[in-house]
MOPAC internal coordinates of N, CA, C and O (Angstrom, degrees):
PM7 1SCF
backbone

  N    0.0000 0     0.00 0     0.00 0    0    0    0
  C    1.4517 1     0.00 0     0.00 0    1    0    0
  C    1.5031 1   109.62 1     0.00 0    2    1    0
  O    1.2310 1   120.53 1   -45.82 1    3    2    1
  N    1.3306 1   116.59 1   134.18 1    3    2    1
  C    1.4571 1   119.20 1   179.19 1    5    3    2
  C    1.4888 1   111.99 1   -80.74 1    6    5    3
  O    1.2310 1   122.26 1   -34.83 1    7    6    5
  N    1.3634 1   113.28 1   145.17 1    7    6    5
  C    1.4584 1   117.38 1   176.72 1    9    7    6
  C    1.5179 1   108.00 1   -82.25 1   10    9    7
  O    1.2310 1   120.59 1   -33.81 1   11   10    9
  N    1.3043 1   116.48 1   146.19 1   11   10    9
  C    1.4242 1   122.58 1   176.76 1   13   11   10
  C    1.5175 1   108.33 1   -85.34 1   14   13   11
  O    1.2310 1   119.93 1   -51.98 1   15   14   13
  N    1.3208 1   117.73 1   128.02 1   15   14   13
  C    1.4369 1   119.06 1   176.41 1   17   15   14
  C    1.5401 1   109.35 1   -93.00 1   18   17   15
  O    1.2310 1   121.79 1   -48.37 1   19   18   17
  N    1.2727 1   114.19 1   131.63 1   19   18   17
  C    1.4429 1   116.57 1  -179.68 1   21   19   18
  C    1.5495 1   109.50 1   -87.94 1   22   21   19
  O    1.2310 1   122.33 1   -17.31 1   23   22   21
  N    1.2684 1   113.14 1   162.69 1   23   22   21
  C    1.4681 1   119.42 1  -177.00 1   25   23   22
  C    1.5293 1   111.47 1   -64.04 1   26   25   23
  O    1.2310 1   120.11 1   146.51 1   27   26   25
  N    1.3288 1   117.39 1   -33.49 1   27   26   25
  C    1.4395 1   123.38 1  -177.08 1   29   27   26
  C    1.5502 1   109.29 1   -66.63 1   30   29   27
  O    1.2310 1   120.97 1   141.03 1   31   30   29
  N    1.3787 1   115.75 1   -38.97 1   31   30   29
  C    1.4280 1   119.30 1   179.49 1   33   31   30
  C    1.5539 1   111.11 1   -67.38 1   34   33   31
  O    1.2310 1   120.58 1   140.58 1   35   34   33
  N    1.3212 1   116.49 1   -39.42 1   35   34   33
  C    1.4772 1   117.52 1   178.83 1   37   35   34
  C    1.5168 1   112.10 1   -67.15 1   38   37   35
  O    1.2310 1   119.81 1   141.49 1   39   38   37
  N    1.3236 1   117.97 1   -38.51 1   39   38   37
  C    1.4423 1   120.41 1   177.94 1   41   39   38
  C    1.5289 1   113.00 1   -68.54 1   42   41   39
  O    1.2310 1   121.83 1   147.16 1   43   42   41
  N    1.3090 1   114.10 1   -32.84 1   43   42   41
  C    1.5156 1   120.80 1  -178.97 1   45   43   42
  C    1.5446 1   109.57 1   -61.62 1   46   45   43
  O    1.2310 1   119.39 1   136.73 1   47   46   45
  N    1.2986 1   118.78 1   -43.27 1   47   46   45
  C    1.4481 1   121.29 1  -177.31 1   49   47   46
  C    1.5382 1   109.38 1   -68.63 1   50   49   47
  O    1.2310 1   119.38 1   145.36 1   51   50   49
  N    1.3083 1   118.79 1   -34.64 1   51   50   49
  C    1.4343 1   122.96 1   178.83 1   53   51   50
  C    1.5026 1   108.93 1   -69.02 1   54   53   51
  O    1.2310 1   120.47 1   135.36 1   55   54   53
  N    1.3475 1   116.71 1   -44.64 1   55   54   53
  C    1.4914 1   118.80 1   179.22 1   57   55   54
  C    1.5224 1   111.09 1   -63.50 1   58   57   55
  O    1.2310 1   119.48 1   144.62 1   59   58   57
  N    1.3203 1   118.61 1   -35.38 1   59   58   57
  C    1.4470 1   121.45 1   178.34 1   61   59   58
  C    1.5096 1   111.01 1   -68.07 1   62   61   59
  O    1.2310 1   119.62 1   143.74 1   63   62   61
  N    1.3033 1   118.32 1   -36.26 1   63   62   61
  C    1.4410 1   122.52 1  -179.55 1   65   63   62
  C    1.5419 1   108.75 1   -68.95 1   66   65   63
  O    1.2310 1   120.39 1   139.61 1   67   66   65
  N    1.3504 1   116.85 1   -40.39 1   67   66   65
  C    1.4217 1   118.54 1   179.86 1   69   67   66
  C    1.5268 1   113.39 1   -76.33 1   70   69   67
  O    1.2310 1   120.10 1   158.59 1   71   70   69
  N    1.3054 1   117.42 1   -21.41 1   71   70   69
  C    1.4600 1   120.99 1  -178.39 1   73   71   70
  C    1.5208 1   111.35 1   -64.59 1   74   73   71
  O    1.2310 1   120.60 1   151.47 1   75   74   73
  N    1.3317 1   116.46 1   -28.53 1   75   74   73
  C    1.4909 1   118.29 1   179.46 1   77   75   74
  C    1.5078 1   111.09 1   -74.51 1   78   77   75
  O    1.2310 1   119.70 1   160.70 1   79   78   77
  N    1.3317 1   118.18 1   -19.30 1   79   78   77
  C    1.4888 1   122.18 1  -178.36 1   81   79   78
  C    1.5241 1   113.13 1   -92.15 1   82   81   79
  O    1.2310 1   121.06 1   171.49 1   83   82   81
  N    1.3126 1   115.57 1    -8.51 1   83   82   81
  C    1.5041 1   118.68 1  -172.99 1   85   83   82
  C    1.4880 1   111.52 1   -61.04 1   86   85   83
  O    1.2310 1   121.67 1   -36.87 1   87   86   85
  N    1.3438 1   114.40 1   143.13 1   87   86   85
  C    1.4416 1   120.90 1  -177.63 1   89   87   86
  C    1.5188 1   112.49 1   -88.71 1   90   89   87
  O    1.2310 1   120.08 1   159.00 1   91   90   89
  N    1.3243 1   117.45 1   -21.00 1   91   90   89
  C    1.4830 1   122.95 1  -175.03 1   93   91   90
  C    1.5121 1   107.89 1  -129.35 1   94   93   91
  O    1.2310 1   120.09 1   -45.37 1   95   94   93
  N    1.3420 1   117.42 1   134.63 1   95   94   93
  C    1.4452 1   120.17 1   177.85 1   97   95   94
  C    1.5370 1   109.81 1   -77.93 1   98   97   95
  O    1.2310 1   119.57 1   -21.27 1   99   98   97
  N    1.2991 1   118.42 1   158.73 1   99   98   97
  C    1.4182 1   120.80 1  -174.85 1  101   99   98
  C    1.5073 1   114.74 1   -68.90 1  102  101   99
  O    1.2310 1   119.78 1   154.31 1  103  102  101
  N    1.3084 1   118.02 1   -25.69 1  103  102  101
  C    1.4628 1   121.30 1  -177.34 1  105  103  102
  C    1.5479 1   112.28 1   -88.97 1  106  105  103
  O    1.2310 1   120.90 1   175.42 1  107  106  105
  N    1.2929 1   115.88 1    -4.58 1  107  106  105
  C    1.4904 1   119.10 1  -175.69 1  109  107  106
  C    1.5321 1   109.81 1   -83.06 1  110  109  107
  O    1.2310 1   120.72 1   -42.73 1  111  110  109
  N    1.3273 1   116.22 1   137.27 1  111  110  109
  C    1.4580 1   122.89 1   175.72 1  113  111  110
  C    1.5071 1   107.30 1   -80.66 1  114  113  111
  O    1.2310 1   121.48 1   -50.37 1  115  114  113
  N    1.3313 1   114.77 1   129.63 1  115  114  113
  C    1.4596 1   118.78 1  -173.29 1  117  115  114
  C    1.5311 1   109.44 1  -105.75 1  118  117  115
  O    1.2310 1   120.09 1   -56.01 1  119  118  117
  N    1.3041 1   117.43 1   123.99 1  119  118  117
  C    1.4623 1   124.91 1   173.91 1  121  119  118
  C    1.5272 1   107.48 1  -139.52 1  122  121  119
  O    1.2310 1   120.39 1   -53.61 1  123  122  121
  N    1.2816 1   116.87 1   126.39 1  123  122  121
  C    1.4640 1   121.95 1  -179.45 1  125  123  122
  C    1.5403 1   111.05 1  -109.61 1  126  125  123
  O    1.2310 1   121.73 1   -58.22 1  127  126  125
  N    1.3150 1   114.30 1   121.78 1  127  126  125
  C    1.4671 1   117.96 1   179.04 1  129  127  126
  C    1.5590 1   104.84 1  -108.64 1  130  129  127
  O    1.2310 1   120.98 1   -49.44 1  131  130  129
  N    1.3032 1   115.74 1   130.56 1  131  130  129
  C    1.4901 1   119.32 1  -176.39 1  133  131  130
  C    1.5246 1   111.45 1   -66.25 1  134  133  131
  O    1.2310 1   119.81 1   166.27 1  135  134  133
  N    1.3183 1   117.96 1   -13.73 1  135  134  133
  C    1.4632 1   120.36 1  -178.83 1  137  135  134
  C    1.5208 1   112.58 1   -90.87 1  138  137  135
  O    1.2310 1   120.64 1   166.86 1  139  138  137
  N    1.3699 1   116.37 1   -13.14 1  139  138  137
  C    1.4506 1   120.53 1  -177.21 1  141  139  138
  C    1.5527 1   109.01 1   -88.17 1  142  141  139
  O    1.2310 1   122.15 1   -89.39 1  143  142  141
  N    1.3076 1   113.48 1    90.61 1  143  142  141
  C    1.4783 1   119.04 1  -176.97 1  145  143  142
  C    1.5154 1   115.29 1   -63.91 1  146  145  143
  O    1.2310 1   120.07 1   140.67 1  147  146  145
  N    1.3433 1   117.46 1   -39.33 1  147  146  145
  C    1.4559 1   119.71 1  -179.24 1  149  147  146
  C    1.5114 1   112.64 1   -63.90 1  150  149  147
  O    1.2310 1   120.55 1   139.77 1  151  150  149
  N    1.3289 1   116.56 1   -40.23 1  151  150  149
  C    1.4969 1   120.37 1  -177.19 1  153  151  150
  C    1.4921 1   108.62 1   -71.05 1  154  153  151
  O    1.2310 1   119.14 1   141.61 1  155  154  153
  N    1.3235 1   119.25 1   -38.39 1  155  154  153
  C    1.4808 1   120.86 1  -178.14 1  157  155  154
  C    1.5583 1   110.46 1   -71.88 1  158  157  155
  O    1.2310 1   120.63 1   146.50 1  159  158  157
  N    1.3167 1   116.40 1   -33.50 1  159  158  157
  C    1.5070 1   118.08 1  -178.47 1  161  159  158
  C    1.5322 1   109.99 1   -66.71 1  162  161  159
  O    1.2310 1   118.87 1   156.55 1  163  162  161
  N    1.3459 1   119.77 1   -23.45 1  163  162  161
  C    1.4452 1   121.55 1   176.20 1  165  163  162
  C    1.5583 1   111.66 1   -61.07 1  166  165  163
  O    1.2310 1   121.30 1   152.65 1  167  166  165
  N    1.3017 1   115.11 1   -27.35 1  167  166  165
  C    1.4466 1   120.13 1  -174.58 1  169  167  166
  C    1.5307 1   113.29 1  -105.64 1  170  169  167
  O    1.2310 1   121.00 1  -162.98 1  171  170  169
  N    1.3248 1   115.70 1    17.02 1  171  170  169
  C    1.4658 1   123.53 1   179.26 1  173  171  170
  C    1.5232 1   107.77 1  -124.03 1  174  173  171
  O    1.2310 1   119.26 1   -46.13 1  175  174  173
  N    1.3296 1   119.02 1   133.87 1  175  174  173
  C    1.4477 1   121.35 1  -179.74 1  177  175  174
  C    1.5659 1   108.88 1   -81.29 1  178  177  175
  O    1.2310 1   121.30 1     3.83 1  179  178  177
  N    1.3416 1   115.12 1  -176.17 1  179  178  177
  C    1.4400 1   120.23 1  -174.52 1  181  179  178
  C    1.5259 1   112.67 1   -70.10 1  182  181  179
  O    1.2310 1   119.84 1   160.24 1  183  182  181
  N    1.3252 1   117.92 1   -19.76 1  183  182  181
  C    1.4620 1   121.63 1   175.51 1  185  183  182
  C    1.5355 1   113.81 1   -84.33 1  186  185  183
  O    1.2310 1   121.64 1   165.46 1  187  186  185
  N    1.3166 1   114.47 1   -14.54 1  187  186  185
  C    1.5050 1   118.86 1  -179.70 1  189  187  186
  C    1.5092 1   111.76 1   102.48 1  190  189  187
  O    1.2310 1   119.70 1  -173.68 1  191  190  189
  N    1.3378 1   118.18 1     6.32 1  191  190  189
  C    1.4577 1   120.78 1   178.80 1  193  191  190
  C    1.5197 1   111.61 1   -84.72 1  194  193  191
  O    1.2310 1   120.76 1   -28.54 1  195  194  193
  N    1.3351 1   116.14 1   151.46 1  195  194  193
  C    1.4436 1   120.36 1   177.03 1  197  195  194
  C    1.5380 1   109.23 1   -76.53 1  198  197  195
  O    1.2310 1   120.12 1   -47.66 1  199  198  197
  N    1.2900 1   117.38 1   132.34 1  199  198  197
  C    1.4777 1   121.52 1  -178.15 1  201  199  198
  C    1.5387 1   108.20 1   -72.33 1  202  201  199
  O    1.2310 1   119.97 1   -42.64 1  203  202  201
  N    1.3376 1   117.66 1   137.36 1  203  202  201
  C    1.4536 1   119.29 1  -175.46 1  205  203  202
  C    1.5176 1   114.83 1   -69.96 1  206  205  203
  O    1.2310 1   121.35 1   -13.51 1  207  206  205
  N    1.2782 1   115.02 1   166.49 1  207  206  205
  C    1.4501 1   123.76 1  -174.39 1  209  207  206
  C    1.5037 1   113.47 1   -64.37 1  210  209  207
  O    1.2310 1   120.49 1   142.84 1  211  210  209
  N    1.3190 1   116.68 1   -37.16 1  211  210  209
  C    1.4646 1   120.26 1  -177.60 1  213  211  210
  C    1.5169 1   111.92 1   -64.15 1  214  213  211
  O    1.2310 1   119.61 1   157.24 1  215  214  213
  N    1.3642 1   118.35 1   -22.76 1  215  214  213
  C    1.4180 1   122.25 1  -178.36 1  217  215  214
  C    1.5546 1   108.76 1   -96.89 1  218  217  215
  O    1.2310 1   118.46 1   138.68 1  219  218  217
  N    1.2931 1   120.54 1   -41.32 1  219  218  217
  C    1.4417 1   123.63 1  -179.27 1  221  219  218
  C    1.4961 1   112.57 1   -69.06 1  222  221  219
  O    1.2310 1   120.23 1   148.96 1  223  222  221
  N    1.3347 1   117.17 1   -31.04 1  223  222  221
  C    1.4696 1   120.59 1  -179.29 1  225  223  222
  C    1.5404 1   113.49 1    81.10 1  226  225  223
  O    1.2310 1   120.62 1  -164.22 1  227  226  225
  N    1.3063 1   116.41 1    15.78 1  227  226  225
  C    1.4664 1   121.33 1   177.88 1  229  227  226
  C    1.5186 1   112.91 1   -82.14 1  230  229  227
  O    1.2310 1   120.03 1   -24.93 1  231  230  229
  N    1.2755 1   117.56 1   155.07 1  231  230  229
  C    1.4572 1   120.64 1   171.43 1  233  231  230
  C    1.4819 1   109.49 1   -73.75 1  234  233  231
  O    1.2310 1   119.77 1   -10.38 1  235  234  233
  N    1.3343 1   118.04 1   169.62 1  235  234  233
  C    1.4327 1   120.79 1  -177.83 1  237  235  234
  C    1.4986 1   110.49 1   -63.43 1  238  237  235
  O    1.2310 1   120.22 1   139.40 1  239  238  237
  N    1.3196 1   117.19 1   -40.60 1  239  238  237
  C    1.4728 1   122.29 1   179.02 1  241  239  238
  C    1.5295 1   111.52 1   -62.72 1  242  241  239
  O    1.2310 1   120.69 1   136.29 1  243  242  241
  N    1.3455 1   116.29 1   -43.71 1  243  242  241
  C    1.4639 1   121.08 1   179.62 1  245  243  242
  C    1.5140 1   112.21 1   -68.09 1  246  245  243
  O    1.2310 1   120.56 1   143.02 1  247  246  245
  N    1.3525 1   116.54 1   -36.98 1  247  246  245
  C    1.4741 1   121.35 1   176.54 1  249  247  246
  C    1.5040 1   111.19 1   -64.60 1  250  249  247
  O    1.2310 1   120.39 1   142.58 1  251  250  249
  N    1.3543 1   116.86 1   -37.42 1  251  250  249
  C    1.4319 1   121.87 1   177.04 1  253  251  250
  C    1.5170 1   110.57 1   -65.83 1  254  253  251
  O    1.2310 1   119.46 1   137.99 1  255  254  253
  N    1.3243 1   118.64 1   -42.01 1  255  254  253
  C    1.4868 1   121.95 1   177.42 1  257  255  254
  C    1.5040 1   109.85 1   -63.16 1  258  257  255
  O    1.2310 1   120.63 1   137.55 1  259  258  257
  N    1.3633 1   116.40 1   -42.45 1  259  258  257
  C    1.4687 1   121.34 1   178.22 1  261  259  258
  C    1.5406 1   109.85 1   -58.88 1  262  261  259
  O    1.2310 1   120.38 1   131.30 1  263  262  261
  N    1.2983 1   116.88 1   -48.70 1  263  262  261
  C    1.4673 1   121.46 1  -178.08 1  265  263  262
  C    1.5000 1   111.75 1   -59.61 1  266  265  263
  O    1.2310 1   119.94 1   135.00 1  267  266  265
  N    1.3165 1   117.71 1   -45.00 1  267  266  265
  C    1.4510 1   121.66 1   179.29 1  269  267  266
  C    1.5424 1   111.09 1   -64.65 1  270  269  267
  O    1.2310 1   120.55 1   140.97 1  271  270  269
  N    1.3296 1   116.56 1   -39.03 1  271  270  269
  C    1.4535 1   121.20 1  -179.74 1  273  271  270
  C    1.5302 1   110.46 1   -66.63 1  274  273  271
  O    1.2310 1   120.83 1   136.87 1  275  274  273
  N    1.3459 1   116.02 1   -43.13 1  275  274  273
  C    1.4657 1   120.30 1  -179.66 1  277  275  274
  C    1.5158 1   110.38 1   -66.57 1  278  277  275
  O    1.2310 1   120.51 1   138.68 1  279  278  277
  N    1.3258 1   116.64 1   -41.32 1  279  278  277
  C    1.4918 1   118.35 1   179.37 1  281  279  278
  C    1.5254 1   110.96 1   -65.71 1  282  281  279
  O    1.2310 1   119.78 1   140.12 1  283  282  281
  N    1.3194 1   118.03 1   -39.88 1  283  282  281
  C    1.4241 1   120.84 1  -179.40 1  285  283  282
  C    1.5577 1   111.34 1   -71.34 1  286  285  283
  O    1.2310 1   120.47 1   146.09 1  287  286  285
  N    1.3083 1   116.71 1   -33.91 1  287  286  285
  C    1.4599 1   120.85 1   175.69 1  289  287  286
  C    1.5440 1   109.74 1   -66.10 1  290  289  287
  O    1.2310 1   120.68 1   138.59 1  291  290  289
  N    1.3224 1   116.31 1   -41.41 1  291  290  289
  C    1.4840 1   120.01 1   177.03 1  293  291  290
  C    1.5108 1   109.58 1   -62.70 1  294  293  291
  O    1.2310 1   120.11 1   138.00 1  295  294  293
  N    1.2963 1   117.39 1   -42.00 1  295  294  293
  C    1.4671 1   120.00 1  -178.00 1  297  295  294
  C    1.5484 1   111.71 1   -63.85 1  298  297  295
  O    1.2310 1   120.79 1   144.38 1  299  298  297
  N    1.3260 1   116.09 1   -35.62 1  299  298  297
  C    1.4598 1   120.79 1   179.96 1  301  299  298
  C    1.5320 1   111.23 1   -89.96 1  302  301  299
  O    1.2310 1   119.72 1  -172.41 1  303  302  301
  N    1.3146 1   118.15 1     7.59 1  303  302  301
  C    1.4793 1   124.31 1   177.73 1  305  303  302
  C    1.5131 1   113.48 1    62.24 1  306  305  303
  O    1.2310 1   120.81 1  -148.27 1  307  306  305
  N    1.3250 1   116.05 1    31.73 1  307  306  305
  C    1.4748 1   119.64 1   172.70 1  309  307  306
  C    1.4846 1   109.47 1   -78.05 1  310  309  307
  O    1.2310 1   119.84 1   140.24 1  311  310  309
  N    1.3605 1   117.91 1   -39.76 1  311  310  309
  C    1.4838 1   122.84 1   172.14 1  313  311  310
  C    1.5030 1   107.71 1  -128.00 1  314  313  311
  O    1.2310 1   121.14 1   -24.79 1  315  314  313
  N    1.3566 1   115.42 1   155.21 1  315  314  313
  C    1.4885 1   117.61 1  -176.58 1  317  315  314
  C    1.5337 1   112.42 1   -80.22 1  318  317  315
  O    1.2310 1   120.33 1   -25.32 1  319  318  317
  N    1.3178 1   116.97 1   154.68 1  319  318  317
  C    1.4535 1   121.42 1   174.50 1  321  319  318
  C    1.5059 1   110.55 1   -65.55 1  322  321  319
  O    1.2310 1   120.72 1   134.74 1  323  322  321
  N    1.3310 1   116.22 1   -45.26 1  323  322  321
  C    1.4845 1   121.72 1  -175.82 1  325  323  322
  C    1.5265 1   108.92 1  -130.57 1  326  325  323
  O    1.2310 1   120.01 1   -33.22 1  327  326  325
  N    1.3181 1   117.58 1   146.78 1  327  326  325
  C    1.4560 1   120.97 1   177.85 1  329  327  326
  C    1.5234 1   110.37 1   -65.73 1  330  329  327
  O    1.2310 1   120.46 1   -25.08 1  331  330  329
  N    1.3301 1   116.72 1   154.92 1  331  330  329
  C    1.4614 1   121.55 1  -176.83 1  333  331  330
  C    1.5404 1   111.94 1   -62.53 1  334  333  331
  O    1.2310 1   119.43 1   150.60 1  335  334  333
  N    1.2773 1   118.69 1   -29.40 1  335  334  333
  C    1.4515 1   121.27 1  -178.69 1  337  335  334
  C    1.5365 1   113.39 1   -67.62 1  338  337  335
  O    1.2310 1   121.02 1   156.69 1  339  338  337
  N    1.3225 1   115.65 1   -23.31 1  339  338  337
  C    1.4855 1   120.77 1  -176.16 1  341  339  338
  C    1.4811 1   114.10 1  -101.35 1  342  341  339
  O    1.2310 1   119.77 1  -177.46 1  343  342  341
  N    1.3278 1   118.04 1     2.54 1  343  342  341
  C    1.4583 1   119.74 1  -179.15 1  345  343  342
  C    1.5144 1   113.36 1   -77.68 1  346  345  343
  O    1.2310 1   120.10 1   180.00 1  347  346  345

C-alpha cells in the first residue's frame, strides 16, 4: 500500500532545498544602505537583476527595503542598471 504524502511534507523538502541557497541567515539583522556597494551586489545577479525573495530568504519587509536601496543606488550611479556584457 502506498503512503499518502501530505502537502506539508512536500513543501518541507522544497524549503530545505532552498535553505541552502539563502543569502542571509535567519538570526542576522538586516539593514541595507544604498551606499554599501558590496552588500547590495550580493543580492543582484550577473545581469543586474534583483534576486527574488524565495532565494535570498528575506522577509517581505526586508526585500522591500532591499529593492528601494538598490533602486536608489542605481539612481545615484553607485551600482549600474545593467551589466556591461548586456549593454
